[in-house]
N, CA, C and O atoms as CSV, one atom per row, in Angstrom:
chain,resi,resn,atom,element,x,y,z
A,1,MET,N,N,-0.470,-0.879,7.001
A,1,MET,CA,C,-1.312,-2.390,6.716
A,1,MET,C,C,-1.739,-1.696,5.469
A,1,MET,O,O,-2.082,-0.521,5.339
A,2,TYR,N,N,-1.644,-2.751,4.471
A,2,TYR,CA,C,-2.269,-1.986,3.235
A,2,TYR,C,C,-4.277,-2.786,2.764
A,2,TYR,O,O,-4.502,-3.974,2.533
A,3,ILE,N,N,-5.216,-1.773,2.770
A,3,ILE,CA,C,-6.525,-1.332,3.133
A,3,ILE,C,C,-7.294,-1.101,1.420
A,3,ILE,O,O,-7.251,0.023,0.919
A,4,PHE,N,N,-7.639,-1.709,1.023
A,4,PHE,CA,C,-8.055,-2.686,0.002
A,4,PHE,C,C,-9.698,-3.116,-0.197
A,4,PHE,O,O,-9.989,-4.301,-0.033
A,5,SER,N,N,-10.897,-2.014,-0.598
A,5,SER,CA,C,-12.175,-2.336,-1.838
A,5,SER,C,C,-11.964,-3.756,-2.982
A,5,SER,O,O,-12.749,-4.690,-3.147
A,6,ILE,N,N,-11.443,-3.660,-3.247
A,6,ILE,CA,C,-10.623,-4.595,-4.216
A,6,ILE,C,C,-11.122,-6.060,-4.076
A,6,ILE,O,O,-10.198,-6.436,-3.356
A,7,GLU,N,N,-11.854,-7.110,-4.218
A,7,GLU,CA,C,-11.806,-8.085,-3.725
A,7,GLU,C,C,-10.705,-9.288,-3.952
A,7,GLU,O,O,-10.783,-10.443,-3.534
A,8,ASN,N,N,-9.629,-8.670,-4.758
A,8,ASN,CA,C,-8.511,-9.585,-5.051
A,8,ASN,C,C,-7.092,-8.873,-5.292
A,8,ASN,O,O,-7.368,-8.061,-6.175
A,9,LEU,N,N,-6.146,-8.769,-5.091
A,9,LEU,CA,C,-4.731,-8.954,-5.046
A,9,LEU,C,C,-4.672,-8.805,-6.957
A,9,LEU,O,O,-4.242,-7.750,-7.422
A,10,GLY,N,N,-5.163,-10.005,-7.974
A,10,GLY,CA,C,-4.449,-9.752,-8.985
A,10,GLY,C,C,-3.232,-10.895,-9.328
A,10,GLY,O,O,-3.354,-12.120,-9.332
A,11,ASP,N,N,-1.792,-9.931,-9.666
A,11,ASP,CA,C,-1.063,-11.469,-9.523
A,11,ASP,C,C,-0.207,-11.568,-8.240
A,11,ASP,O,O,0.773,-12.313,-8.230
A,12,GLN,N,N,-0.579,-10.773,-7.064
A,12,GLN,CA,C,-0.033,-10.669,-5.781
A,12,GLN,C,C,-0.564,-11.575,-5.266
A,12,GLN,O,O,-1.770,-11.444,-5.055
A,13,LYS,N,N,0.134,-12.910,-4.837
A,13,LYS,CA,C,0.015,-14.153,-4.279
A,13,LYS,C,C,-0.339,-13.297,-2.532
A,13,LYS,O,O,0.026,-12.191,-2.131
A,14,TYR,N,N,-1.380,-14.637,-1.670
A,14,TYR,CA,C,-2.172,-14.219,-1.092
A,14,TYR,C,C,-2.443,-15.405,-0.212
A,14,TYR,O,O,-2.413,-16.515,-0.743
A,15,GLN,N,N,-2.688,-15.312,0.986
A,15,GLN,CA,C,-3.427,-16.450,1.863
A,15,GLN,C,C,-4.260,-15.551,2.478
A,15,GLN,O,O,-4.109,-14.356,2.730
A,16,PRO,N,N,-5.367,-16.483,2.726
A,16,PRO,CA,C,-6.816,-15.339,3.238
A,16,PRO,C,C,-6.280,-16.136,4.120
A,16,PRO,O,O,-5.591,-17.128,3.882
A,17,ILE,N,N,-6.783,-15.446,5.793
A,17,ILE,CA,C,-6.441,-15.492,7.288
A,17,ILE,C,C,-7.456,-15.310,7.876
A,17,ILE,O,O,-7.447,-15.793,9.008
A,18,ALA,N,N,-8.880,-14.513,7.417
A,18,ALA,CA,C,-10.021,-14.253,8.808
A,18,ALA,C,C,-10.101,-12.640,7.696
A,18,ALA,O,O,-9.565,-11.879,6.890
A,19,LEU,N,N,-11.791,-13.191,8.920
A,19,LEU,CA,C,-12.462,-11.847,8.759
A,19,LEU,C,C,-12.071,-10.881,9.507
A,19,LEU,O,O,-11.609,-11.284,10.574
A,20,VAL,N,N,-12.070,-8.881,9.273
A,20,VAL,CA,C,-12.102,-8.844,10.381
A,20,VAL,C,C,-12.721,-7.700,10.518
A,20,VAL,O,O,-13.384,-7.246,9.585
A,21,LYS,N,N,-12.564,-6.837,12.098
A,21,LYS,CA,C,-14.010,-5.682,11.360
A,21,LYS,C,C,-13.446,-5.236,12.822
A,21,LYS,O,O,-12.607,-5.760,13.555
A,22,GLY,N,N,-14.482,-3.698,12.995
A,22,GLY,CA,C,-13.822,-2.740,13.748
A,22,GLY,C,C,-15.121,-2.150,14.078
A,22,GLY,O,O,-15.889,-2.268,13.122
A,23,SER,N,N,-15.605,-1.603,15.005
A,23,SER,CA,C,-16.949,-1.103,15.250
A,23,SER,C,C,-16.680,-0.070,16.207
A,23,SER,O,O,-15.758,-0.025,17.021
A,24,THR,N,N,-18.200,1.287,15.877
A,24,THR,CA,C,-17.804,2.239,16.983
A,24,THR,C,C,-19.686,2.365,16.747
A,24,THR,O,O,-20.310,1.729,15.898
A,25,ILE,N,N,-20.283,3.336,17.734
A,25,ILE,CA,C,-20.679,3.465,18.666
A,25,ILE,C,C,-20.600,5.002,18.609
A,25,ILE,O,O,-19.683,5.257,19.389
A,26,GLN,N,N,-21.177,6.456,17.988
A,26,GLN,CA,C,-20.762,7.718,17.824
A,26,GLN,C,C,-22.418,8.295,18.901
A,26,GLN,O,O,-23.518,8.035,18.414
A,27,SER,N,N,-22.354,8.879,19.990
A,27,SER,CA,C,-22.930,9.769,19.659
A,27,SER,C,C,-23.020,11.293,19.622
A,27,SER,O,O,-21.910,11.530,20.100
A,28,LYS,N,N,-23.753,12.934,19.309
A,28,LYS,CA,C,-23.603,14.155,19.493
A,28,LYS,C,C,-23.725,14.205,20.413
A,28,LYS,O,O,-24.143,13.132,20.848
A,29,ASN,N,N,-23.547,15.218,21.428
A,29,ASN,CA,C,-23.376,16.592,22.576
A,29,ASN,C,C,-24.668,16.582,22.163
A,29,ASN,O,O,-24.931,16.486,20.964
A,30,MET,N,N,-25.689,16.687,23.169
A,30,MET,CA,C,-26.997,17.319,23.253
A,30,MET,C,C,-27.448,18.815,22.745
A,30,MET,O,O,-28.379,18.991,21.959
A,31,PHE,N,N,-26.455,20.120,23.449
A,31,PHE,CA,C,-26.915,20.628,22.824
A,31,PHE,C,C,-26.126,20.971,21.409
A,31,PHE,O,O,-26.720,21.811,20.733
A,32,LYS,N,N,-24.911,20.477,20.852
A,32,LYS,CA,C,-25.315,20.698,19.381
A,32,LYS,C,C,-26.338,19.611,18.203
A,32,LYS,O,O,-26.283,19.666,16.974
A,33,ASP,N,N,-27.157,18.745,18.980
A,33,ASP,CA,C,-28.052,18.181,18.406
A,33,ASP,C,C,-29.184,19.356,18.429
A,33,ASP,O,O,-29.632,19.463,17.287
A,34,ILE,N,N,-29.688,20.102,19.156
A,34,ILE,CA,C,-30.378,20.851,19.117
A,34,ILE,C,C,-29.741,22.138,18.125
A,34,ILE,O,O,-30.545,22.895,17.582
A,35,GLY,N,N,-28.760,22.265,17.995
A,35,GLY,CA,C,-28.486,23.332,16.226
A,35,GLY,C,C,-28.897,23.062,15.105
A,35,GLY,O,O,-29.520,23.550,14.162
A,36,GLN,N,N,-28.068,21.567,15.646
A,36,GLN,CA,C,-27.589,21.014,13.379
A,36,GLN,C,C,-29.554,20.535,13.251
A,36,GLN,O,O,-30.091,20.635,12.148
A,37,GLY,N,N,-30.444,20.018,14.576
A,37,GLY,CA,C,-31.662,20.152,14.043
A,37,GLY,C,C,-32.833,21.184,13.419
A,37,GLY,O,O,-33.761,20.856,12.679
A,38,PHE,N,N,-32.508,22.583,13.952
A,38,PHE,CA,C,-32.205,23.672,12.690
A,38,PHE,C,C,-32.082,23.764,11.521
A,38,PHE,O,O,-32.618,24.342,10.576
A,39,LYS,N,N,-30.602,22.534,11.883
A,39,LYS,CA,C,-29.739,23.536,10.445
A,39,LYS,C,C,-31.073,22.331,9.186
A,39,LYS,O,O,-31.363,22.803,8.087
A,40,THR,N,N,-31.487,21.352,9.476
A,40,THR,CA,C,-32.326,20.226,8.953
A,40,THR,C,C,-33.691,21.549,8.263
A,40,THR,O,O,-33.878,21.774,7.067
A,41,MET,N,N,-34.280,22.072,9.180
A,41,MET,CA,C,-35.337,22.953,8.242
A,41,MET,C,C,-34.569,24.461,7.098
A,41,MET,O,O,-35.235,25.300,6.491
A,42,VAL,N,N,-33.215,24.359,7.138
A,42,VAL,CA,C,-33.525,25.805,5.800
A,42,VAL,C,C,-32.701,24.564,5.257
A,42,VAL,O,O,-32.470,24.818,4.075
A,43,GLY,N,N,-32.157,23.344,5.590
A,43,GLY,CA,C,-30.813,22.199,4.552
A,43,GLY,C,C,-29.578,23.483,4.451
A,43,GLY,O,O,-29.498,24.711,4.470
A,44,GLY,N,N,-28.762,22.330,4.340
A,44,GLY,CA,C,-27.060,22.435,4.105
A,44,GLY,C,C,-26.588,21.152,4.790
A,44,GLY,O,O,-27.091,20.166,5.328
A,45,GLU,N,N,-25.629,21.541,4.567
A,45,GLU,CA,C,-24.699,19.804,5.486
A,45,GLU,C,C,-24.800,20.102,7.227
A,45,GLU,O,O,-24.410,21.171,7.697
A,46,LEU,N,N,-25.082,19.565,7.644
A,46,LEU,CA,C,-24.934,19.006,8.755
A,46,LEU,C,C,-23.136,18.893,10.100
A,46,LEU,O,O,-22.799,18.167,11.035
A,47,LYS,N,N,-22.599,19.951,9.442
A,47,LYS,CA,C,-20.430,19.611,10.016
A,47,LYS,C,C,-20.355,18.468,10.909
A,47,LYS,O,O,-19.715,17.427,10.765
A,48,SER,N,N,-21.121,18.837,11.862
A,48,SER,CA,C,-21.231,18.330,13.302
A,48,SER,C,C,-21.792,17.132,13.070
A,48,SER,O,O,-21.418,16.856,14.210
A,49,TYR,N,N,-22.215,16.353,12.780
A,49,TYR,CA,C,-22.479,15.073,11.765
A,49,TYR,C,C,-21.837,14.698,11.024
A,49,TYR,O,O,-22.141,13.552,10.691
A,50,THR,N,N,-20.562,15.319,10.261
A,50,THR,CA,C,-19.878,14.686,9.688
A,50,THR,C,C,-18.590,14.538,9.775
A,50,THR,O,O,-17.949,13.686,9.160
A,51,LYS,N,N,-18.195,15.252,10.445
A,51,LYS,CA,C,-17.075,15.188,12.037
A,51,LYS,C,C,-17.060,14.331,12.677
A,51,LYS,O,O,-15.960,13.882,12.997
A,52,MET,N,N,-18.657,13.500,13.320
A,52,MET,CA,C,-18.828,12.831,14.468
A,52,MET,C,C,-18.719,11.694,13.097
A,52,MET,O,O,-17.626,11.146,13.232
A,53,ILE,N,N,-19.470,11.098,11.762
A,53,ILE,CA,C,-18.980,10.292,11.538
A,53,ILE,C,C,-17.800,10.021,10.794
A,53,ILE,O,O,-17.719,8.811,10.581
A,54,ASN,N,N,-16.793,10.707,10.283
A,54,ASN,CA,C,-15.735,10.700,9.707
A,54,ASN,C,C,-15.451,10.217,11.042
A,54,ASN,O,O,-15.824,9.060,11.234
A,55,GLU,N,N,-14.924,10.762,11.952
A,55,GLU,CA,C,-14.497,10.390,13.128
A,55,GLU,C,C,-14.334,8.208,14.118
A,55,GLU,O,O,-13.648,7.300,14.587
A,56,ALA,N,N,-15.833,8.846,13.696
A,56,ALA,CA,C,-16.251,7.076,14.252
A,56,ALA,C,C,-15.724,5.932,12.511
A,56,ALA,O,O,-15.847,4.742,12.222
A,57,ARG,N,N,-15.356,6.712,12.053
A,57,ARG,CA,C,-14.974,5.433,10.479
A,57,ARG,C,C,-13.641,5.632,10.660
A,57,ARG,O,O,-12.880,4.846,10.096
A,58,ASP,N,N,-13.153,6.581,11.375
A,58,ASP,CA,C,-11.328,6.055,12.090
A,58,ASP,C,C,-11.083,5.669,12.822
A,58,ASP,O,O,-9.967,5.150,12.793
A,59,ILE,N,N,-11.759,5.590,13.908
A,59,ILE,CA,C,-11.721,4.292,14.828
A,59,ILE,C,C,-12.240,2.818,14.682
A,59,ILE,O,O,-12.018,1.850,15.408
A,60,ALA,N,N,-12.968,2.916,13.577
A,60,ALA,CA,C,-13.512,1.580,13.265
A,60,ALA,C,C,-12.198,1.324,12.765
A,60,ALA,O,O,-11.428,0.601,13.399
A,61,THR,N,N,-11.938,1.755,11.887
A,61,THR,CA,C,-10.883,1.568,10.299
A,61,THR,C,C,-9.712,0.969,11.618
A,61,THR,O,O,-9.106,-0.096,11.738
A,62,LYS,N,N,-9.755,1.931,12.271
A,62,LYS,CA,C,-8.219,1.764,13.100
A,62,LYS,C,C,-8.420,0.103,14.039
A,62,LYS,O,O,-7.500,-0.596,14.464
A,63,ARG,N,N,-10.187,-0.211,14.166
A,63,ARG,CA,C,-9.804,-1.288,15.215
A,63,ARG,C,C,-9.821,-2.969,14.519
A,63,ARG,O,O,-9.421,-4.127,14.643
A,64,MET,N,N,-10.695,-1.935,13.655
A,64,MET,CA,C,-10.502,-3.724,12.120
A,64,MET,C,C,-8.600,-3.694,12.165
A,64,MET,O,O,-8.094,-4.781,12.445
A,65,VAL,N,N,-7.744,-2.658,11.935
A,65,VAL,CA,C,-6.056,-2.698,11.147
A,65,VAL,C,C,-5.996,-3.681,12.449
A,65,VAL,O,O,-5.849,-4.898,12.337
A,66,GLU,N,N,-6.172,-2.779,14.113
A,66,GLU,CA,C,-5.459,-3.775,15.122
A,66,GLU,C,C,-5.288,-5.587,15.475
A,66,GLU,O,O,-4.537,-6.424,15.976
A,67,GLU,N,N,-6.682,-5.384,14.742
A,67,GLU,CA,C,-6.941,-7.006,14.189
A,67,GLU,C,C,-6.954,-7.883,13.661
A,67,GLU,O,O,-7.436,-8.981,13.943
A,68,ALA,N,N,-6.206,-7.390,12.460
A,68,ALA,CA,C,-5.559,-8.077,11.536
A,68,ALA,C,C,-4.267,-7.999,11.677
A,68,ALA,O,O,-3.499,-8.888,11.310
A,69,GLU,N,N,-3.855,-6.733,12.322
A,69,GLU,CA,C,-2.325,-7.217,12.658
A,69,GLU,C,C,-2.148,-8.104,13.023
A,69,GLU,O,O,-1.737,-9.041,12.339
A,70,LYS,N,N,-2.421,-8.166,14.407
A,70,LYS,CA,C,-1.976,-9.243,15.546
A,70,LYS,C,C,-2.953,-10.598,15.131
A,70,LYS,O,O,-3.674,-11.076,16.007
A,71,LEU,N,N,-2.937,-11.280,13.540
A,71,LEU,CA,C,-3.893,-12.084,12.673
A,71,LEU,C,C,-1.847,-12.347,12.372
A,71,LEU,O,O,-1.530,-13.535,12.302
A,72,GLY,N,N,-1.135,-11.725,12.281
A,72,GLY,CA,C,0.078,-11.315,11.030
A,72,GLY,C,C,-0.330,-10.559,9.990
A,72,GLY,O,O,0.680,-9.931,9.675
A,73,ALA,N,N,-0.851,-10.372,9.562
A,73,ALA,CA,C,-2.209,-9.804,7.759
A,73,ALA,C,C,-0.731,-8.697,7.564
A,73,ALA,O,O,0.010,-7.934,8.183
A,74,ASP,N,N,-0.997,-9.298,6.219
A,74,ASP,CA,C,-0.150,-7.550,6.198
A,74,ASP,C,C,-0.676,-6.772,4.698
A,74,ASP,O,O,-0.132,-5.897,4.025
A,75,ALA,N,N,-2.142,-7.611,4.497
A,75,ALA,CA,C,-3.327,-6.473,3.985
A,75,ALA,C,C,-4.417,-6.730,4.531
A,75,ALA,O,O,-4.576,-7.473,5.499
A,76,ILE,N,N,-5.356,-6.045,3.862
A,76,ILE,CA,C,-7.156,-6.537,4.194
A,76,ILE,C,C,-7.210,-6.303,3.319
A,76,ILE,O,O,-6.388,-5.494,2.888
A,77,ILE,N,N,-8.473,-6.990,2.229
A,77,ILE,CA,C,-9.149,-6.122,1.334
A,77,ILE,C,C,-11.080,-6.979,1.456
A,77,ILE,O,O,-11.783,-7.695,2.169
A,78,GLY,N,N,-11.072,-6.409,0.520
A,78,GLY,CA,C,-13.263,-6.337,0.130
A,78,GLY,C,C,-12.878,-5.511,1.646
A,78,GLY,O,O,-12.575,-6.348,2.497
A,79,VAL,N,N,-12.847,-4.739,1.929
A,79,VAL,CA,C,-13.105,-3.931,2.850
A,79,VAL,C,C,-14.076,-2.490,2.780
A,79,VAL,O,O,-13.842,-1.346,2.390
A,80,ARG,N,N,-15.424,-3.252,3.436
A,80,ARG,CA,C,-17.084,-2.679,3.826
A,80,ARG,C,C,-17.162,-1.994,4.812
A,80,ARG,O,O,-17.035,-2.390,5.970
A,81,TYR,N,N,-17.424,-0.673,4.378
A,81,TYR,CA,C,-18.562,-0.031,5.724
A,81,TYR,C,C,-20.032,-0.078,5.548
A,81,TYR,O,O,-20.794,-0.273,4.600
A,82,SER,N,N,-20.138,0.154,6.711
A,82,SER,CA,C,-22.036,0.700,6.625
A,82,SER,C,C,-21.957,1.206,8.035
A,82,SER,O,O,-20.987,0.901,8.730
A,83,SER,N,N,-22.817,1.880,8.446
A,83,SER,CA,C,-23.587,2.725,9.540
A,83,SER,C,C,-25.192,1.714,9.269
A,83,SER,O,O,-25.552,0.907,8.413
A,84,SER,N,N,-25.985,2.470,10.854
A,84,SER,CA,C,-27.094,2.368,11.525
A,84,SER,C,C,-26.853,3.060,12.725
A,84,SER,O,O,-25.856,3.180,13.437
A,85,THR,N,N,-28.675,3.733,12.811
A,85,THR,CA,C,-28.176,3.880,13.721
A,85,THR,C,C,-28.878,3.340,14.723
A,85,THR,O,O,-29.933,2.727,14.563
A,86,VAL,N,N,-28.050,3.643,16.329
A,86,VAL,CA,C,-28.589,2.663,17.311
A,86,VAL,C,C,-29.901,3.682,17.909
A,86,VAL,O,O,-31.100,3.420,17.808
A,87,VAL,N,N,-29.493,4.498,18.338
A,87,VAL,CA,C,-31.068,5.043,19.161
A,87,VAL,C,C,-31.222,6.645,18.460
A,87,VAL,O,O,-30.231,6.983,17.813
A,88,SER,N,N,-32.204,7.519,18.515
A,88,SER,CA,C,-31.585,8.452,18.136
A,88,SER,C,C,-30.547,10.231,18.556
A,88,SER,O,O,-30.579,11.267,19.219
A,89,GLY,N,N,-30.091,9.771,17.972
A,89,GLY,CA,C,-28.519,10.938,17.535
A,89,GLY,C,C,-27.801,10.347,17.326
A,89,GLY,O,O,-27.122,10.819,16.414
A,90,ALA,N,N,-27.044,8.315,18.079
A,90,ALA,CA,C,-25.838,7.601,17.972
A,90,ALA,C,C,-26.371,7.285,16.620
A,90,ALA,O,O,-27.379,7.725,16.066
A,91,ALA,N,N,-25.357,6.304,16.143
A,91,ALA,CA,C,-24.621,5.750,14.448
A,91,ALA,C,C,-23.611,4.530,14.939
A,91,ALA,O,O,-22.440,4.405,15.298
A,92,GLU,N,N,-24.330,4.028,14.814
A,92,GLU,CA,C,-22.718,2.925,14.885
A,92,GLU,C,C,-22.227,3.038,13.341
A,92,GLU,O,O,-22.783,3.606,12.401
A,93,ILE,N,N,-21.269,2.472,13.373
A,93,ILE,CA,C,-20.259,2.549,11.822
A,93,ILE,C,C,-19.297,1.473,12.541
A,93,ILE,O,O,-18.706,1.602,13.614
A,94,LEU,N,N,-19.302,0.206,11.518
A,94,LEU,CA,C,-19.014,-1.134,10.384
A,94,LEU,C,C,-18.475,-1.161,9.738
A,94,LEU,O,O,-18.943,-0.735,8.682
A,95,VAL,N,N,-16.923,-1.691,9.699
A,95,VAL,CA,C,-15.929,-2.354,8.852
A,95,VAL,C,C,-15.524,-3.227,8.804
A,95,VAL,O,O,-14.657,-3.578,9.605
A,96,THR,N,N,-16.135,-4.267,7.477
A,96,THR,CA,C,-15.847,-5.334,7.620
A,96,THR,C,C,-14.058,-5.358,6.312
A,96,THR,O,O,-13.489,-4.394,5.799
A,97,GLY,N,N,-13.712,-6.898,6.210
A,97,GLY,CA,C,-12.898,-7.249,5.935
A,97,GLY,C,C,-12.244,-7.792,5.879
A,97,GLY,O,O,-11.733,-7.806,6.999
A,98,THR,N,N,-11.112,-9.187,4.493
A,98,THR,CA,C,-10.381,-10.478,4.693
A,98,THR,C,C,-9.314,-9.992,5.313
A,98,THR,O,O,-8.950,-8.952,4.763
A,99,ALA,N,N,-8.474,-10.372,6.465
A,99,ALA,CA,C,-7.493,-10.050,6.566
A,99,ALA,C,C,-6.190,-10.846,5.888
A,99,ALA,O,O,-5.951,-11.981,6.301
A,100,VAL,N,N,-5.452,-10.334,4.980
A,100,VAL,CA,C,-4.161,-11.490,4.396
A,100,VAL,C,C,-2.746,-11.726,4.121
A,100,VAL,O,O,-2.151,-10.689,3.828
A,101,LYS,N,N,-2.121,-12.651,4.128
A,101,LYS,CA,C,-0.733,-12.835,4.634
A,101,LYS,C,C,0.026,-12.631,3.269
A,101,LYS,O,O,0.243,-13.797,2.942
A,102,TYR,N,N,0.521,-11.888,2.350
A,102,TYR,CA,C,1.424,-12.110,0.953
A,102,TYR,C,C,1.956,-13.465,1.274
A,102,TYR,O,O,2.321,-13.670,2.432
A,103,GLN,N,N,2.039,-14.370,0.428
A,103,GLN,CA,C,3.147,-15.826,0.177
A,103,GLN,C,C,4.257,-15.283,-0.787
A,103,GLN,O,O,5.169,-16.023,-1.157
């Protein structure tokens, strides 16, 4: 499955099928969260949170691709990611795009 952030495929002829999406809500281990809280005092990358968000993005993308495949899509265009805090220590990752079929 091809995934593009661009809004169209140039000269490639295609038919839009539907909006497709994927999401997940991830939380960190409470004990690791305490350690990351100390890290915010001195600055620097919160590596366990970076890893959590990357894993969540992968899961959300996989779910979006599965939805597009069920529709018989060849590609997804206009892909956008967003995130929001659900509760302290938990984040939602949402990815959306337009499933298209090549003509």
